[in-house]
C-alpha positions in Angstrom: 116.5 344.1 116.8 113.7 344.5 114.8 110.2 341.8 114.3 108.8 341.4 111.4 105.0 342.5 111.6 104.2 339.4 109.0 106.8 336.7 110.7 106.7 336.8 114.5 109.9 334.9 114.7 112.2 336.9 111.9 114.2 339.3 113.7 116.1 342.0 111.3 119.4 342.7 113.2 119.7 346.5 111.4 123.2 347.7 110.8 122.4 350.8 108.3 122.1 352.4 112.2 125.1 352.5 112.2 127.3 355.5 112.0 128.3 355.4 108.6 125.1 353.8 107.6 126.5 349.5 107.4 127.7 347.3 109.5 131.2 348.1 108.2 131.5 350.9 110.8 132.0 347.7 113.2 135.0 346.4 111.7 137.0 349.7 110.7 135.9 352.0 113.9 138.4 349.3 115.9 140.9 348.9 112.9 141.1 352.9 112.6 141.1 353.2 116.6 144.4 350.5 116.8 145.6 352.1 114.0 146.4 355.4 115.5 146.9 353.7 118.5 150.0 352.1 116.7 151.0 355.7 115.0 150.3 354.2 111.8 149.4 357.6 109.2 148.6 356.1 106.0 145.9 353.2 105.5 144.8 351.3 102.2 141.7 349.2 101.7 140.4 347.7 98.2 136.8 347.8 99.1 133.2 347.3 96.8 131.5 350.5 99.0 130.6 350.6 102.3 134.0 349.8 103.6 135.3 352.3 102.3 132.7 355.3 103.3 133.6 354.1 107.3 137.5 354.1 106.5 137.1 357.4 105.2 135.1 358.8 108.4 137.2 357.4 110.7 140.3 358.3 109.0 139.3 361.2 109.1 138.2 361.2 112.8 141.6 360.0 113.8 143.5 362.4 111.2 144.9 359.5 109.4 145.5 359.3 106.1 142.8 356.9 104.0 143.2 355.8 100.3 140.8 353.7 99.0 140.3 351.7 95.9 136.9 350.8 94.7 135.4 349.2 91.8 133.9 352.5 89.5 130.3 351.3 89.2 129.9 351.2 93.0 127.2 353.0 94.7 127.2 356.4 94.2 127.0 357.4 98.2 130.3 355.6 98.3 132.1 357.0 96.3 130.5 361.3 97.5 131.1 359.6 101.1 134.6 359.0 100.5 135.2 362.0 98.7 133.7 364.3 101.4 135.7 362.7 104.2 138.6 363.9 102.9 139.9 360.3 101.4 142.1 359.4 98.0 140.0 358.2 96.1 140.4 355.6 93.3 137.6 354.5 91.2 138.8 351.0 89.4 137.8 349.1 85.6 137.0 346.2 87.7 135.7 344.2 91.0 137.0 344.7 94.2 139.6 341.5 93.4 141.5 344.4 91.5 141.6 347.4 93.8 142.9 343.9 96.2 146.1 343.9 93.6 146.1 347.6 93.5 146.7 347.5 96.8 148.9 345.2 97.6 151.1 346.0 94.4 151.4 349.7 96.1 151.6 350.3 99.7 155.1 349.3 100.2 156.5 352.0 98.3 153.4 354.3 98.8 153.9 353.3 103.1 150.1 352.2 103.4 149.2 349.9 106.0 146.6 346.9 104.1 143.8 347.1 106.1 142.2 344.1 103.8 139.6 341.8 105.0 141.4 339.4 107.6 145.1 340.9 106.6 144.7 342.3 109.9 143.0 340.9 113.0 140.7 344.1 114.3 137.8 344.1 112.0 136.9 341.0 113.1 136.9 341.7 116.7 134.7 344.8 116.2 132.7 342.8 113.7 132.6 339.8 116.5 130.1 342.4 118.5 127.3 342.0 116.0 127.1 338.1 117.8 127.5 339.8 121.0 124.0 342.2 120.6 122.2 339.3 118.5 122.9 336.9 121.9 122.1 339.9 124.4 118.8 340.9 122.5 117.4 337.2 122.2 117.6 337.2 125.9 121.3 335.4 126.2 119.7 332.5 123.7 120.8 331.2 120.7 118.3 331.9 117.2 117.5 328.5 115.5 119.6 330.5 112.5 121.9 333.4 111.7 121.4 335.0 107.9 124.6 337.0 106.7 124.8 338.1 103.2 128.2 336.9 102.3 130.5 338.7 99.9 134.3 338.7 102.0 132.4 337.1 105.2 134.2 339.1 108.3 131.0 339.2 110.0 130.2 335.0 109.5 133.8 334.4 111.0 133.5 337.4 113.9 130.1 335.9 114.9 131.2 332.3 115.1 134.6 333.3 117.2 131.8 335.3 119.3 130.0 332.5 120.1 133.0 330.8 121.3 133.8 333.7 123.6 130.2 333.2 124.8 130.4 329.9 125.7 133.6 330.7 127.5 131.8 333.3 129.0 129.7 331.0 130.3 127.2 333.6 128.6 125.2 330.6 126.8 124.9 327.1 126.8 127.6 325.4 125.0 126.2 322.7 121.8 123.4 324.7 120.5 124.8 327.3 118.3 122.8 328.6 115.4 122.6 327.2 112.1 124.6 330.0 109.9 123.4 330.7 106.2 125.3 332.4 104.2 123.5 334.2 101.5 124.8 335.2 97.6 123.8 336.5 94.5 123.9 333.8 91.9 125.5 336.5 89.8 128.7 336.6 92.5 128.2 332.9 94.3 131.7 331.7 95.2 131.3 330.4 98.7 127.4 328.9 97.6 128.7 326.7 94.7 131.8 325.6 96.5 129.7 324.5 99.6 127.5 322.9 97.4 130.5 321.1 95.1 131.6 320.7 98.9 135.1 322.0 98.3 137.1 323.1 101.3 137.9 326.3 99.1 136.2 328.4 96.5 136.9 329.3 93.2 137.4 332.2 91.6 133.7 333.7 90.3 134.2 334.8 86.2 132.3 338.0 85.2 130.4 338.7 88.7 127.8 340.5 88.3 124.9 342.1 90.5 123.3 345.0 92.0 123.8 344.1 95.1 127.6 345.6 95.0 128.6 343.7 99.0 128.3 340.6 97.7 130.1 340.9 94.2 133.5 339.9 95.7 134.9 337.0 93.6 137.0 335.1 95.6 136.6 335.8 99.5 139.7 335.8 100.8 138.4 333.3 104.2 136.8 331.2 101.7 138.2 328.5 104.0 137.0 329.1 107.3 133.5 330.5 105.6 133.1 326.4 104.4 134.5 325.1 107.7 131.9 327.3 109.8 129.1 326.6 107.3 129.6 323.0 108.0 130.7 323.2 111.8 127.1 324.6 112.3 125.0 322.4 109.8 124.1 325.1 108.0 123.6 326.0 104.4 124.5 328.8 101.3 122.2 330.1 99.3 122.5 332.0 96.1 119.6 334.0 94.8 119.1 335.9 91.7 118.8 340.1 91.4 115.3 339.8 90.6 114.2 338.0 93.5 116.5 339.8 95.6 114.7 342.7 94.0 111.1 341.4 94.4 112.4 340.7 97.9 113.5 344.4 99.1 110.1 345.5 97.2 108.6 343.4 99.7 109.7 344.6 102.7 110.0 347.8 102.0 105.3 347.6 101.3 104.9 345.2 103.8 106.9 346.0 106.8 108.1 349.7 106.1 111.8 348.6 106.5 114.2 349.7 103.7 116.6 347.0 103.1 120.0 347.1 101.0 119.8 344.8 98.5 122.8 342.9 100.3 119.7 342.2 103.5 117.1 341.1 100.9 119.3 338.4 99.5 119.3 337.0 103.7 114.9 338.3 103.2 114.8 336.4 99.8 116.7 333.4 101.4 114.3 333.1 104.6 111.0 331.9 102.4 113.1 330.0 100.0 113.8 327.6 103.2 110.5 327.9 105.1 108.7 327.0 101.4 111.4 323.5 101.6 110.8 322.7 105.3 114.6 323.3 106.1 112.8 325.9 108.7 109.6 326.1 110.2 107.8 329.2 110.8 107.7 328.2 114.5 112.4 328.8 114.2 113.5 331.7 115.7 115.8 333.5 113.0 118.0 336.8 112.5 118.4 338.5 109.6 121.4 340.8 109.0 119.7 343.6 107.2 123.7 345.2 106.2 123.1 348.6 105.3 120.6 351.3 104.8 118.8 350.7 101.6 119.0 354.5 101.0 122.6 354.1 100.7 122.3 352.5 97.4 119.5 354.0 96.1 120.6 354.9 92.5 121.8 351.7 92.1 118.1 349.9 93.3 117.3 352.5 91.0 118.1 351.3 87.7 117.3 347.9 88.9 113.9 348.9 89.4 114.3 351.0 85.9 113.0 354.7 87.7 114.2 357.7 86.5 113.2 361.0 88.1 109.9 363.0 86.7 111.5 365.9 84.7 
């Protein structure tokens, strides 16, 4: 948990320190551990990027076959690590939704167990540790708000589950949960749109496009659960342009010494916005999730910055 040097009540939950450089390590470490426990030999996953690297790493450690499908324009680090770990990698001319369709169509014939978001129980169980940790790191008290970059949204769902368990254990006071803030890119914002329109489920986002690869999920499988959590917590869903996200990413790198992922920079942009609108006050203690190391996005960030290696 990194405390901002400029905003004394802002804490960044740095998930880039996980073994595979992102929060995806939490869910997939547990999912692969349980897959090995149950004797599964072939796993498959559609991925927007970081889940691919995490599955490939843990499958290699477990001696299990990993079959990965991800869009062809994922950050190069995600492709390289998946190949390096020995996974069977297929780059798809499409989005994560197209990758998911391919896995669903082929899994029975190929004998794969589908580790897609919310289609097995253990990724949520792994992700909920983020909720345990942030409360422990804040002295067993909830923050006023938790900002979460929302693609598939498993972390948001897992943390809400963790808060319920902490209250049942008596480790925190019930009824004082944080407001949950789901943050998306305006190039792919199905949850933000559904929240604004007071819908119970999201609609497929057409022509999804953003350099924040993890946010490019046009129709999250658990959308209805996320929307329920936002309502129950008194939270909000927001979206920001790639220009705003890049601006915040550069600001935090230069003024805080933190290299955020594009998804993490969406939350810092959201914090500035909610302070300016009065939704939050500077004295409110908040946690912003940086879901992965910015270094894993070097190629897409450089492209967005129009930065080229000198010849």
